LOLUM-267670 format. One record per residue (C-alpha): residue number from 1; residue in one letter; x, y, z. Coordinates in steps of 0.5 Angstrom, whole numbers, always signed. Layout:
BEGIN
<atom NUM "A" <X Y Z>>
...
***
This chain:
BEGIN
<atom 1 "M" <+191 +206 -72>>
<atom 2 "G" <+186 +211 -70>>
<atom 3 "T" <+189 +215 -65>>
<atom 4 "S" <+194 +210 -62>>
<atom 5 "K" <+200 +213 -60>>
<atom 6 "F" <+204 +206 -60>>
<atom 7 "K" <+202 +199 -60>>
<atom 8 "F" <+206 +193 -57>>
<atom 9 "L" <+208 +188 -63>>
<atom 10 "E" <+209 +181 -62>>
<atom 11 "H" <+216 +179 -60>>
<atom 12 "V" <+219 +172 -57>>
<atom 13 "S" <+223 +175 -51>>
<atom 14 "D" <+223 +182 -51>>
<atom 15 "I" <+219 +188 -52>>
<atom 16 "Y" <+218 +191 -59>>
<atom 17 "V" <+214 +197 -60>>
<atom 18 "A" <+211 +201 -66>>
<atom 19 "A" <+210 +209 -64>>
<atom 20 "Y" <+206 +214 -68>>
<atom 21 "G" <+206 +221 -69>>
<atom 22 "K" <+204 +226 -74>>
<atom 23 "T" <+212 +229 -74>>
<atom 24 "L" <+218 +225 -72>>
<atom 25 "E" <+218 +229 -66>>
<atom 26 "E" <+211 +226 -64>>
<atom 27 "A" <+213 +219 -66>>
<atom 28 "F" <+220 +220 -61>>
<atom 29 "E" <+215 +222 -55>>
<atom 30 "N" <+211 +216 -56>>
<atom 31 "A" <+216 +211 -56>>
<atom 32 "A" <+219 +214 -50>>
<atom 33 "L" <+212 +213 -47>>
<atom 34 "A" <+211 +206 -49>>
<atom 35 "M" <+218 +205 -46>>
<atom 36 "F" <+215 +207 -39>>
<atom 37 "Q" <+209 +204 -40>>
<atom 38 "S" <+212 +197 -41>>
<atom 39 "M" <+215 +199 -34>>
<atom 40 "T" <+209 +201 -30>>
<atom 41 "D" <+202 +204 -31>>
<atom 42 "A" <+205 +211 -34>>
<atom 43 "K" <+198 +214 -32>>
<atom 44 "L" <+200 +213 -25>>
<atom 45 "V" <+206 +217 -26>>
<atom 46 "E" <+205 +225 -24>>
<atom 47 "P" <+209 +230 -28>>
<atom 48 "K" <+212 +233 -22>>
<atom 49 "I" <+219 +234 -24>>
<atom 50 "K" <+221 +237 -31>>
<atom 51 "V" <+228 +234 -34>>
<atom 52 "E" <+231 +237 -40>>
<atom 53 "V" <+234 +232 -45>>
<atom 54 "Y" <+239 +234 -50>>
<atom 55 "V" <+242 +229 -55>>
<atom 56 "E" <+246 +228 -61>>
<atom 57 "G" <+246 +222 -66>>
<atom 58 "E" <+250 +221 -73>>
<atom 59 "D" <+243 +219 -76>>
<atom 60 "E" <+235 +219 -74>>
<atom 61 "K" <+236 +212 -71>>
<atom 62 "A" <+242 +214 -67>>
<atom 63 "L" <+238 +220 -64>>
<atom 64 "L" <+232 +215 -63>>
<atom 65 "Y" <+237 +211 -59>>
<atom 66 "N" <+240 +216 -55>>
<atom 67 "W" <+234 +220 -53>>
<atom 68 "L" <+231 +213 -50>>
<atom 69 "E" <+237 +211 -47>>
<atom 70 "N" <+238 +218 -44>>
<atom 71 "L" <+231 +217 -41>>
<atom 72 "L" <+232 +210 -39>>
<atom 73 "I" <+239 +212 -35>>
<atom 74 "R" <+235 +217 -31>>
<atom 75 "F" <+231 +211 -29>>
<atom 76 "G" <+237 +207 -27>>
<atom 77 "S" <+241 +212 -24>>
<atom 78 "E" <+236 +217 -21>>
<atom 79 "G" <+230 +213 -20>>
<atom 80 "M" <+226 +217 -25>>
<atom 81 "L" <+219 +215 -28>>
<atom 82 "F" <+216 +219 -34>>
<atom 83 "S" <+210 +220 -37>>
<atom 84 "K" <+210 +226 -41>>
<atom 85 "F" <+215 +228 -46>>
<atom 86 "K" <+216 +234 -51>>
<atom 87 "I" <+221 +235 -56>>
<atom 88 "Y" <+222 +242 -58>>
<atom 89 "E" <+227 +241 -64>>
<atom 90 "I" <+230 +236 -68>>
<atom 91 "S" <+235 +239 -72>>
<atom 92 "S" <+241 +237 -77>>
<atom 93 "F" <+248 +239 -77>>
<atom 94 "P" <+254 +237 -81>>
<atom 95 "S" <+255 +231 -77>>
<atom 96 "G" <+248 +229 -75>>
<atom 97 "F" <+242 +231 -71>>
<atom 98 "R" <+241 +234 -65>>
<atom 99 "L" <+235 +233 -60>>
<atom 100 "K" <+232 +238 -55>>
<atom 101 "G" <+227 +236 -51>>
<atom 102 "E" <+224 +235 -44>>
<atom 103 "A" <+221 +230 -40>>
<atom 104 "W" <+216 +230 -34>>
<atom 105 "G" <+215 +225 -28>>
<atom 106 "E" <+217 +223 -21>>
<atom 107 "Q" <+221 +219 -17>>
<atom 108 "F" <+219 +211 -17>>
<atom 109 "N" <+215 +209 -11>>
<atom 110 "P" <+213 +202 -11>>
<atom 111 "E" <+207 +203 -7>>
<atom 112 "K" <+204 +207 -13>>
<atom 113 "H" <+208 +205 -19>>
<atom 114 "P" <+206 +197 -20>>
<atom 115 "S" <+213 +194 -23>>
<atom 116 "K" <+211 +191 -30>>
<atom 117 "V" <+218 +189 -33>>
<atom 118 "E" <+225 +191 -33>>
<atom 119 "V" <+228 +195 -39>>
<atom 120 "K" <+235 +193 -39>>
<atom 121 "A" <+237 +197 -45>>
<atom 122 "V" <+234 +200 -52>>
<atom 123 "T" <+237 +196 -58>>
<atom 124 "Y" <+238 +198 -65>>
<atom 125 "H" <+236 +191 -67>>
<atom 126 "S" <+229 +191 -71>>
<atom 127 "M" <+229 +199 -70>>
<atom 128 "E" <+226 +202 -76>>
<atom 129 "I" <+224 +209 -78>>
<atom 130 "G" <+219 +210 -83>>
<atom 131 "K" <+212 +212 -86>>
<atom 132 "E" <+205 +209 -86>>
<atom 133 "D" <+200 +213 -89>>
<atom 134 "D" <+200 +220 -86>>
<atom 135 "L" <+204 +218 -80>>
<atom 136 "I" <+211 +217 -78>>
<atom 137 "V" <+212 +210 -75>>
<atom 138 "V" <+218 +208 -71>>
<atom 139 "K" <+219 +201 -68>>
<atom 140 "V" <+224 +200 -63>>
<atom 141 "L" <+226 +193 -59>>
<atom 142 "F" <+227 +194 -51>>
<atom 143 "D" <+232 +188 -48>>
<atom 144 "I" <+228 +186 -42>>
***
């Protein structure tokens, strides 16, 4: 895997990614980067605007889903593209998990941000969270 943050996996009709990190937080950050990279060239998205993200989930998969869905909803409702992500804390509590993080980006500009595919939804289908060697690996399928 080297220094790769994520890779696109084979899938017939949707976008399937594996995102890597030394920690669960870093793997979640890289999954978000992969989602926006599939939508545009994330290198062209300047981290001008910061948004705070707080989500909960009954387990780690639900937490990953809610993290990515929160960011995707911001794109759909506010036109925000993101290219930088930082999760400060993933913590457990009696009924699940909490995530506290931030994302940085800017408003979608069709002259600056080339459109690739439209991610319609994050899915639970084929979602995995596991370990490979010394890395946390999250796999997620985006419906396009």
